C-alpha positions as CSV (number, residue, x, y, z in Angstrom):
1,M,-247.2,-123.3,53.7
2,G,-250.4,-121.3,54.0
3,R,-249.3,-119.3,57.0
4,D,-249.8,-115.5,57.3
5,L,-246.2,-114.4,57.5
6,T,-247.2,-110.8,58.4
7,K,-248.2,-112.2,61.8
8,S,-245.5,-113.2,64.3
9,A,-244.5,-116.8,64.7
10,H,-246.2,-116.9,68.1
11,E,-249.4,-115.5,66.7
12,G,-249.3,-118.2,63.9
13,R,-248.8,-121.0,66.5
14,H,-251.7,-119.7,68.6
15,H,-253.9,-119.7,65.5
16,E,-252.9,-123.3,64.5
17,E,-253.4,-124.5,68.1
18,S,-256.9,-123.1,67.9
19,I,-257.8,-125.1,64.8
20,V,-259.2,-128.5,65.9
21,V,-259.4,-131.4,63.5
22,S,-260.6,-134.8,64.7
23,N,-260.2,-133.8,68.4
24,D,-256.5,-132.6,67.9
25,N,-255.2,-129.2,67.1
26,L,-252.9,-128.8,64.1
27,I,-249.7,-128.7,66.3
28,D,-250.7,-132.0,67.9
29,R,-251.4,-133.5,64.4
30,G,-247.8,-132.9,63.4
31,W,-247.7,-129.4,62.1
32,S,-244.4,-127.7,62.9
33,K,-244.2,-124.9,65.4
34,G,-243.5,-122.0,63.1
35,T,-240.4,-120.0,63.7
36,V,-240.2,-117.7,60.6
37,A,-242.4,-114.6,60.0
38,F,-241.7,-111.1,58.8
39,P,-241.9,-109.6,62.3
40,D,-239.5,-112.2,63.7
41,L,-237.0,-111.5,60.9
42,R,-237.1,-107.8,61.7
43,K,-236.8,-108.5,65.4
44,G,-233.7,-110.7,64.8
45,S,-232.1,-108.0,62.5
46,I,-232.1,-110.5,59.6
47,G,-231.9,-108.3,56.6
48,L,-231.6,-110.9,53.8
49,C,-232.6,-114.5,53.3
50,F,-233.4,-117.0,50.6
51,A,-237.1,-117.9,50.0
52,N,-237.5,-121.3,48.3
53,L,-240.4,-122.3,46.0
54,I,-241.1,-126.0,46.3
55,A,-243.4,-128.3,44.3
56,H,-242.6,-131.9,43.4
57,V,-243.7,-134.1,40.6
58,G,-244.5,-137.6,41.9
59,M,-241.4,-139.5,40.6
60,G,-240.1,-141.3,43.7
61,Y,-240.9,-138.6,46.2
62,A,-242.4,-139.1,49.6
63,D,-245.4,-136.9,50.2
64,D,-243.9,-135.9,53.6
65,F,-241.3,-133.7,51.8
66,G,-243.6,-131.0,50.4
67,P,-246.5,-130.8,47.9
68,T,-246.4,-133.5,45.3
69,F,-248.2,-133.2,42.0
70,R,-249.0,-135.5,39.1
71,S,-247.6,-133.4,36.3
72,P,-245.0,-130.7,35.8
73,D,-247.8,-128.3,34.8
74,N,-249.3,-128.7,38.3
75,A,-245.9,-128.1,39.9
76,F,-245.4,-125.0,37.7
77,A,-248.7,-123.6,38.8
78,S,-248.1,-124.2,42.5
79,A,-244.6,-122.7,42.5
80,S,-245.9,-119.7,40.5
81,G,-248.5,-119.2,43.1
82,Q,-245.9,-119.3,45.9
83,L,-243.9,-116.7,44.1
84,S,-247.0,-114.5,43.6
85,Y,-247.3,-114.3,47.4
86,Y,-243.8,-112.9,47.8
87,Q,-244.5,-110.4,44.9
88,L,-247.7,-109.3,46.7
89,M,-245.7,-108.9,50.0
90,D,-243.1,-106.9,48.1
91,R,-245.7,-104.5,46.8
92,R,-247.1,-104.0,50.3
93,G,-243.6,-103.2,51.7
94,E,-243.4,-106.3,53.9
95,L,-240.2,-107.4,52.1
96,T,-238.0,-106.5,49.2
97,I,-237.3,-109.1,46.4
98,V,-233.6,-108.8,45.4
99,T,-232.8,-109.9,41.9
100,D,-229.5,-108.1,40.9
101,L,-226.5,-106.2,42.2
102,D,-228.2,-102.9,42.2
103,D,-231.1,-104.3,44.2
104,L,-228.7,-105.9,46.6
105,Q,-226.6,-102.7,47.2
106,Q,-229.7,-100.5,47.6
107,H,-231.3,-102.9,50.1
108,V,-228.1,-103.2,52.1
109,E,-227.8,-99.4,52.2
110,A,-231.4,-99.0,53.3
111,W,-231.1,-101.8,55.9
112,N,-228.0,-100.2,57.5
113,K,-229.6,-96.7,57.8
114,P,-231.0,-95.7,61.2
115,G,-234.4,-97.4,61.5
116,D,-237.9,-96.0,61.8
117,D,-239.6,-98.0,64.6
118,D,-243.0,-97.0,63.3
119,N,-242.2,-98.0,59.7
120,P,-239.4,-100.7,59.8
121,I,-237.9,-101.8,56.5
122,G,-238.7,-105.4,55.5
123,P,-236.1,-108.1,55.0
124,G,-234.7,-108.7,51.5
125,I,-235.3,-112.0,49.9
126,V,-233.7,-113.8,47.0
127,I,-236.0,-116.3,45.4
128,G,-234.8,-119.8,45.0
129,M,-236.4,-123.1,43.9
130,E,-235.9,-126.3,45.9
131,G,-236.1,-129.0,43.3
132,A,-236.4,-127.9,39.7
133,D,-239.6,-129.9,38.9
134,P,-241.6,-126.7,38.3
135,V,-239.2,-125.7,35.4
136,L,-241.1,-127.3,32.5
137,S,-238.0,-127.4,30.3
138,P,-234.8,-125.4,29.8
139,N,-236.7,-123.1,27.5
140,N,-238.9,-122.2,30.5
141,L,-235.9,-120.6,32.3
142,D,-236.4,-117.2,30.7
143,L,-239.9,-117.0,32.1
144,W,-238.7,-117.9,35.6
145,W,-235.9,-115.4,35.4
146,D,-238.3,-112.7,34.5
147,K,-240.5,-113.7,37.4
148,G,-237.5,-113.1,39.7
149,L,-236.1,-116.6,40.3
150,R,-232.3,-116.6,40.8
151,I,-231.3,-119.8,42.5
152,I,-232.2,-123.4,41.5
153,S,-231.5,-126.7,43.1
154,L,-232.1,-129.6,40.7
155,V,-233.9,-132.0,43.1
156,H,-235.2,-132.5,46.7
157,Y,-235.8,-136.0,48.1
158,G,-236.0,-139.0,45.8
159,I,-235.8,-138.9,42.0
160,G,-236.8,-135.6,40.4
161,R,-237.3,-134.7,36.8
162,Y,-233.7,-133.6,36.4
163,A,-231.5,-135.6,38.9
164,H,-231.3,-138.0,41.8
165,G,-231.7,-136.5,45.2
166,T,-231.5,-137.3,48.9
167,G,-232.3,-140.9,49.6
168,S,-231.7,-142.2,46.1
169,S,-228.6,-143.4,44.2
170,G,-227.8,-142.0,40.8
171,G,-226.7,-139.0,38.9
172,L,-228.1,-136.4,36.6
173,L,-230.8,-137.3,34.1
174,D,-230.2,-136.3,30.5
175,R,-232.5,-133.4,30.8
176,G,-230.6,-132.3,34.0
177,R,-227.5,-131.8,32.0
178,E,-229.4,-129.7,29.5
179,L,-231.0,-127.7,32.2
180,L,-227.6,-126.9,33.9
181,R,-226.1,-125.7,30.6
182,A,-229.1,-123.4,30.2
183,M,-228.9,-122.2,33.8
184,Q,-225.3,-121.3,33.3
185,A,-226.0,-119.4,30.1
186,K,-228.8,-117.4,31.8
187,G,-226.8,-116.6,35.0
188,F,-228.7,-118.7,37.6
189,I,-226.9,-119.8,40.8
190,L,-226.8,-123.6,41.3
191,D,-227.8,-124.8,44.8
192,T,-226.2,-128.2,45.3
193,T,-228.2,-129.0,48.4
194,H,-230.1,-132.4,48.3
195,L,-228.2,-133.7,45.2
196,A,-227.3,-137.4,45.5
197,E,-223.6,-137.8,45.7
198,R,-223.1,-139.0,42.1
199,A,-225.4,-136.2,40.9
200,F,-223.4,-133.7,42.9
201,W,-220.1,-134.6,41.2
202,E,-221.7,-134.7,37.7
203,A,-223.3,-131.3,38.3
204,L,-220.0,-129.7,39.2
205,E,-218.5,-131.1,36.0
206,V,-221.3,-129.8,33.8
207,F,-222.0,-126.4,35.5
208,D,-219.3,-123.8,35.5
209,G,-221.4,-121.0,37.0
210,P,-221.8,-119.8,40.6
211,V,-222.5,-122.6,43.1
212,I,-223.8,-122.6,46.7
213,A,-225.3,-125.1,49.2
214,S,-228.1,-123.2,50.9
215,H,-228.6,-125.7,53.8
216,N,-226.2,-128.6,54.3
217,N,-224.1,-130.1,57.1
218,C,-221.1,-132.4,57.5
219,R,-221.1,-136.2,57.1
220,A,-218.0,-136.4,59.2
221,L,-220.1,-135.3,62.2
222,V,-223.5,-136.9,61.3
223,P,-223.5,-139.8,58.9
224,G,-225.9,-140.0,56.0
225,D,-226.3,-139.0,52.3
226,R,-228.1,-135.8,53.3
227,Q,-224.7,-134.5,54.5
228,F,-221.6,-133.5,52.6
229,T,-218.4,-135.5,52.7
230,D,-215.1,-133.6,53.3
231,E,-214.3,-134.1,49.7
232,Q,-217.5,-132.4,48.7
233,I,-216.8,-129.5,51.1
234,K,-213.3,-129.1,49.6
235,A,-214.7,-129.2,46.0
236,L,-217.2,-126.4,46.9
237,A,-214.5,-124.4,48.6
238,D,-212.5,-124.7,45.4
239,R,-215.4,-123.2,43.5
240,D,-215.7,-120.3,46.0
241,A,-219.0,-121.6,47.1
242,V,-220.8,-120.9,50.4
243,I,-222.4,-123.6,52.6
244,G,-225.2,-122.6,54.9
245,V,-225.5,-124.9,57.9
246,A,-229.0,-126.3,58.5
247,L,-230.7,-126.3,61.9
248,D,-232.7,-129.5,61.7
249,N,-231.8,-131.4,64.9
250,W,-231.2,-134.7,63.3
251,M,-228.7,-133.1,60.9
252,L,-226.8,-131.6,63.8
253,N,-226.6,-134.5,66.3
254,R,-225.7,-138.1,65.2
255,E,-227.8,-139.6,68.1
256,L,-231.1,-138.4,66.6
257,K,-233.2,-140.0,63.8
258,E,-234.4,-138.1,60.8
259,G,-237.6,-136.2,61.4
260,K,-237.4,-136.8,65.2
261,K,-239.2,-134.1,67.1
262,D,-236.8,-133.6,70.1
263,K,-236.5,-130.0,71.2
264,G,-233.7,-130.9,73.6
265,G,-231.8,-133.1,71.1
266,A,-229.4,-130.4,69.7
267,S,-228.0,-127.0,70.6
268,L,-226.3,-124.1,69.1
269,E,-223.0,-125.8,70.1
270,D,-223.8,-128.5,67.6
271,V,-224.4,-125.8,65.0
272,A,-221.0,-124.4,65.8
273,D,-219.5,-127.9,65.5
274,H,-220.6,-128.0,61.8
275,I,-219.4,-124.4,61.2
276,D,-216.0,-125.4,62.8
277,H,-215.7,-128.4,60.6
278,I,-216.5,-126.5,57.4
279,C,-213.9,-123.9,58.4
280,D,-211.3,-126.5,59.2
281,V,-211.8,-128.4,55.9
282,S,-212.0,-125.3,53.7
283,G,-209.1,-123.5,55.4
284,G,-210.8,-120.5,56.9
285,S,-214.1,-118.7,57.5
286,R,-214.9,-117.9,53.8
287,V,-217.2,-120.9,53.1
288,A,-219.3,-121.5,56.2
289,A,-222.5,-119.5,56.7
290,I,-226.0,-119.8,58.2
291,G,-228.6,-121.7,56.2
292,T,-231.2,-122.9,58.8
293,D,-233.9,-124.4,56.6
294,L,-236.5,-122.8,58.9
295,D,-239.5,-123.4,58.4
296,G,-238.7,-126.0,55.8
297,G,-241.0,-128.7,57.0
298,F,-240.0,-128.3,60.6
299,G,-240.0,-125.6,63.2
300,A,-239.2,-124.9,66.9
301,E,-240.0,-128.5,67.9
302,Q,-237.1,-129.8,65.8
303,S,-234.6,-127.0,66.2
304,P,-231.7,-126.4,68.6
305,R,-233.0,-125.8,72.1
306,E,-232.0,-122.1,72.1
307,I,-234.1,-121.4,69.0
308,D,-237.8,-120.4,69.6
309,T,-238.1,-118.1,66.6
310,I,-235.7,-117.1,63.8
311,A,-234.9,-114.0,65.8
312,D,-232.8,-116.2,68.2
313,L,-230.2,-116.8,65.5
314,Q,-228.3,-113.9,67.1
315,K,-227.5,-116.1,70.0
316,L,-225.1,-118.0,67.8
317,A,-222.6,-115.1,67.7
318,S,-221.7,-115.5,71.4
319,V,-221.2,-119.3,70.9
320,L,-218.7,-118.6,68.1
321,E,-217.0,-115.9,70.1
322,D,-216.5,-118.3,73.0
323,R,-214.8,-120.7,70.5
324,G,-212.3,-118.0,69.5
325,Y,-213.9,-116.6,66.4
326,D,-213.0,-112.9,66.0
327,D,-215.4,-110.3,64.9
328,G,-214.5,-110.5,61.2
329,E,-214.9,-114.3,61.2
330,I,-218.3,-114.1,62.9
331,E,-219.4,-111.5,60.3
332,D,-218.2,-113.8,57.5
333,V,-220.5,-116.6,58.9
334,F,-223.4,-114.3,59.7
335,Y,-223.6,-112.3,56.5
336,R,-220.5,-111.4,54.6
337,N,-220.0,-114.7,52.8
338,W,-223.5,-114.7,51.4
339,L,-223.2,-111.1,50.4
340,R,-219.9,-111.7,48.7
341,K,-221.3,-114.7,46.8
342,L,-224.3,-112.8,45.5
343,E,-222.2,-109.8,44.5
344,S,-219.7,-112.0,42.6
345,A,-222.6,-113.9,40.9
346,W,-224.3,-110.7,39.8
347,K,-221.3,-108.5,39.0
348,D,-221.7,-109.0,35.3
C-alpha cells in the first residue's frame, strides 16, 4: 500500500531501497519486493484483474495481515480511500474500472484492438473487497455498489465482523447471514477465499448467487486451513465457480512455512501442480484460473523463482503446454474462465 503504481515495479523497489529507516532500507525491514504496477501489467499483456480493498477491524486479526482499525467507521474510511485511488487512476487513463457486462465487453474489444505503443490502453480492473469489515451493515451495500464494488469476501484472517476466517474455527456470524442475503439481492459476487471451513459450507447454503475463489490452492498438495479440500473444490465446481491459484510460495510447496521469504522455494511447476489438481477434481479446465495474490502482502521475494514481476505470468503457458494442455485449455486457465464467470454474473 502507498506505492505509486504508475511507476514500474523495479522503479518502486529502487525507491523503497533508497528509503533508510534505523540504518535499514524498507526492503531489508521486511517490505515486499513489489511485482505489480500498471506498466508491468501492460508489459505482461494482462488486460483484466481484480483489485481488492482491504481494511480490518481488530477482532482477532493479526496486524501483519493488513491495516487494522478500531472501528468499522475507520475501516470504511480506509477502504473508501483505496477505492478513490483507483477512481483517480481511471480518470487519468491508467486503468479502466469494469462494473457491468457493457463495460466488460467494451474493455475486451478495446484491449484486443491493435495497440498504440505511444498511448497503450490500461488494464481493466474489477473492484473487490477482501474481508467485509468496511461494509458497515447490509444497508450499506447500496453505497458500495454505487462506488463500483462488485466482489466481496466476508473475512480475511482471524474473526471478522461477519464470519470466521483463516486461522480460526467457526462459521458465519448472524450478521454474516444477513449480509449474504443482501449481497445476493443486490447482485454481488461472493469470494469464498479465506473463509474458515465451517463458514465456507454455511455461506454456500445461505448464498445462491455467483461464487468464486479469487486466490486459493489445494489442501491435498499443501496441508492447512488456508487451502481447499477436494470436497470444497467439488462444491465450487458444482456452483460453476472459478478458483484462482495463488502464487505465495508457502501455499505452493508443502516444505515451506507460512510467510517464509524463500525465492527458490517454489516454481511455476508447483503452480501447475495446483492447476492440475483443480482440473482433475473438477473434471476439466473450466474451474482453474490464475489468482496470484500479488502484491497482497508479499512480492518477488516470496513468489515462484521464475516470477520477478507480474509480467512473467506469461511463462506459465509453456509449463502447461509441456504438461499436455491444449491451446483452448490454456486459454481457459489464463482468461476465459474469469471472463465467462463475470459475463454470467452480470448477464441480467
